[in-house]
N, C-alpha and C positions, 0 to 999 in steps of 0.2 A: 443466747437462745433462751427462750422462756422454758422453764421446766414443765414437763407434762406428768406431774406426780399424783394428782388426785382428780376425781371426777365428781361433779355435783349430782350424785345419785339420788339424794333426798330431795332435790329441787328441780328435777327435770322429768319429762314424760315423753315417750315416743309417740308420734302422730304420723300416720301414713298419708302422704300427699300424692295426688294423681294429677298429672298435667292435663288441663282441659282441652288441649290441642292434639297431643299424640298419645295420651294415656300412659305415659311413662310414670313409674311409681318409685318412691323412696320414703323410708322412714327417717324423720328428722326428730331431734329432741329439743324441746323448748321448755322454758321456765314455767313450773307449775304456778308460782305466785303471779307471774305476768298474766297468765290465762285467768286464774281465779279472781284476780283483783281488777280485771277489765270491766268497765261499766256496761259495755255492750259486747259485740263480737270483736275478737282479737284478729287483726289483720296481719298476716305473714306475707311479706313480699319476697318472692323467690326469683332471684336473678337468672338470666339466661346462662347456659352452660353449667348450672349447678345441679339440677335434676335432669335436664335435657337441654336442647338448644333454645327452648322457649322461656320467656319470662312471664310470670303470672302472679296473681294474689290469691291467697286462700283465707277463708273466714272461719274462725274457730270459736265455738261457744264455750261456756264455762264447764261443760261436761267433756271437753276435749274432743268433740265431734266436729267434723268438717261440714259446715252448713252451705258452702258454695265456693265457686272459683270465678275468677275474672282474668281474662288475658290482659297483658300490658302493652300499650302502643308505644310508649316512650320509656326507656330505662335510663335512669340517671347515673347509676353506678353499680358495680358488682360488689355487694356487701353480703357478708355471711354472719349470722347471729351466733354469739357464744363460741367463737372458734379462734384459737391461737395456733392450732395444729389439729388436724382431724384424722381419725383412724377409721377406715371403711372396712367393715366386716359383713359380708352377705347383704350388702345394700344398706346397712345401718351406719349412719354417721354418728360417732361419739365425740362430743365436744369436751376438750380438756383445757383446764386453766391452771396456772401456777398458783401456789398457796398465797403468794403476795398479791396477785391479781384478785383472788377471791376475797382477801381481806379488804382490798379497795372497794370491791363491789358491795360487800357487807356494810362497810362504812357509809357508802352512798345510800343504801337501802334504809339504814337506821336514821340517817339525816333526813331522808324523805318522810319517814314516819313521824319524826319530831317536828316537821314543818320548816326546817332550816332551808331546804331546797325543795322545789316543786317537781323536779325531774332531772335526769342526767343521761348522758350517752358517753361511752368509752370506746375509742377506736385504737387499733394497733397500727404499726407502721404501714401495713399493707392495705389499710382502709377497712379491714374487717371490724364489725361491731362486736365488742366483747360484752357490753351491757347497754340496755336501752329502756328508758322509762319516760322519755320526753313525749309530749303530745305530738300526734302524727304530723300536723301542719308545721310545727316548729322543727321537728326532726327533718322533714323533707327540705325545708328552707335552709337548714344548716348544711345539708348534703349539697345543695346547689352552691352555697358559698364555698365549700371545699373544692367542688368541681371547677368553679371559676378561678380559684386560686391556683389549681393545677395548670390551667390553661395559660395563666399569666406567669411565665417563668421569671420575669424581672422583679416581681414583688415577693419578698420573703417576710411573712408575717410571724411574729412570735406570740401574739395574743390578739383576740378579737373580742370586742365588747359591744353589745346591742342593748338598747333600751326600747321596749315595746310601748305602744300607745297607752296600755294600762299600767305603765311604770314597772312592769316586771323586767328583770335584767337577765341577759344571756351572756355568759362568760365562756370563752374557750382558752384552754391553757395546755402546755406541753409538759409532760412528766417523764423524767428519765428514770425508768424502773428496770432493775436487773440489767440486761444487756439490750434493751430496746427503748423506744420512745413512744409514749402513749399520748393521745389527744383526748382531753376530757371536755365535755360541754355541760355546763350547769345552768339550770333555770332557777332564778331567785324570785321570791315573792316581792310584790311592790313595796312592802314595808322595809325591805332591806335596801340600804343605800349602796352606792358604788364602792365607797370606802370600806363599808362593812363586808361587802362581797369579796373585795381584795384581801381583807384581813382573814376571812374564812379560807380563801384559796391558799394563802401563805401557810396557815396552820395545817391545811390539808396536805400540802407538799412535805411539810416537816414530818407529819405523822406517817406518810408513805415511806420515807426513809427509815423510820423505826420498824416498819413491817419486815424489812429485809433481815435475813439471818446475820447476827452480829459477827459470827465467825467468817461468813462469806464477805461481809463488808470489810472486815479487817484484811482478808486475803487480797481483795481488790485494791485496797489502799496500799498494801505492801508491794503489790505488783506494779502499781502506778508509780510509786516512789522509786522502785528499782529501775523502771524504764527511764525516769527522769535522770537518775544518777548515771545510767549508762550513756544517755544522750549527752550529758554534761562532760562525761569522761571522754567520749569520742570527739566532742568539740575541742577539748583541751589538747588532745593528741594529734588532731589533724589540722591542716591548714583551713583557713576560712573558705567556705564553699564558693565565694564570689568576691570580687572587689567592689561590689555595689550593694549598699545596704542602707536602711533607715532604722534609726533607734526609736521605738514606739511601744506603747501599750496596745493590746488587742482585747477589747471587751465585747462580749456577745452574750445574750441571754440564751441562745441556742448552742448546742455542742458544735464545735468548729468542724468536726468530721462530717456533719450533715449538711454543711453549707458548700455552695459552689464558689463563692467569692468571700473574701475576708475584708472587714472594715478596719482600716489602719487609722487609729485615733489621731496620730500626729498629722497625718495628711488630710484627714476628713474625707477620704474617698475609699471605695471598695476596689479590690484588686483580685483578679482570678487566682485561685489557689495554685494553678499549674505554673504560674510565673514566680512563685515563692519557693526557693530551693530548700529551705529548712522547715518546710511545712509540717513534716512528721514530728519533729522536735517541739514545735509550737503547739501542736494538738495535744501531745502528751503532757506538757507543762500546764496547759489551760484546763485540764481535767481536775486539777487540784487547786489552782490559783490563777489569777489574771496574769497572762503573759506580758512580760516587759523585757525588751532586749532588742538585739539586732535582727532585722528581717532582711534576708538576702534575696536579691533578684538576679535572674539570669541576664547574661550580657546581651542576648538577643532581645529581650524585653526592654532593656535600657536603651538599646539602639533604636528601637521602635519609638520609645517615648521622646528621644532626642529629635526624631524626624517630625513628631507631632507637636513639639513644644510651642511653636509659633501659632498654632491654630487651636490647640486643645489646652484648656486651663488646668485640667487634672494632670496632664503630662508635665507642664511647667512647674506645678506645685511639687510633684514628686522629685524632679531634678533639683529644685532649690533646697530640698531637705536631704539630699543624698550625701552619705558618708559624713554626717555631722553628729558629733557626740552631744548628749544632752547637757 
């Protein structure tokens, strides 16, 4: 869980929004800099079931006055700005961010001022927007891409790279921060090449790790190592969970606990996690290093593969590697 320790009091301002359809009201808090630095009117997109059942857009000027509203005919997603967890008191929504997330946002702001990046957006696991400075058109297009990815459950993307007609680049990357996964979208200027953008991202991820409290990082590492030792101890004390196994590495850019299926390197195929009996042990080990060892399968799954071996290549591949030491 992300800590709710501090509030951006110096960087937010409350604005009262009124639904243009039912006149429901709510005070929301938005970034002062986002409003003050906008070239024209700032557009706030209010999703349905946030203020009321209606979705609409509000237009804010540099003096934090609402200049107009417009109802929305098509809503792409339910997104909330600057929220990792909100506290509602008398109709006022207070947005709270952990100190680590705020350091990430400050880093993005500084890099924008230096011209290293042209804009960025930061999402949490729920799809809520924690930070937003991308141009509106690019932001909406990225939202559509994420929506399409959600619809296609068979495709699991670890990274997306786009090059625009003007040679600007858009990178998306997943960051493991504290106990959650963030999605970051970065817009690079045309003078930045793809290799330079990847170099920036790698350095960015390293710096994010340094933002976390060293004591907390040490505690997490000790806890992870303890779980690994306990898993190895249980493995030595008990019988093997199954008579059917494949010895292989499991490499993945995404945390295994977030995936529905696991790619088995030796087999060259993905297998649903529910068919792997020692999945919990594999996940714990993979948090600190690449897993390499025996992957145990249920007897029911192997019987199914035997029935499909004559017609399904993946099934015959699995059976040919079964119970063979490296």
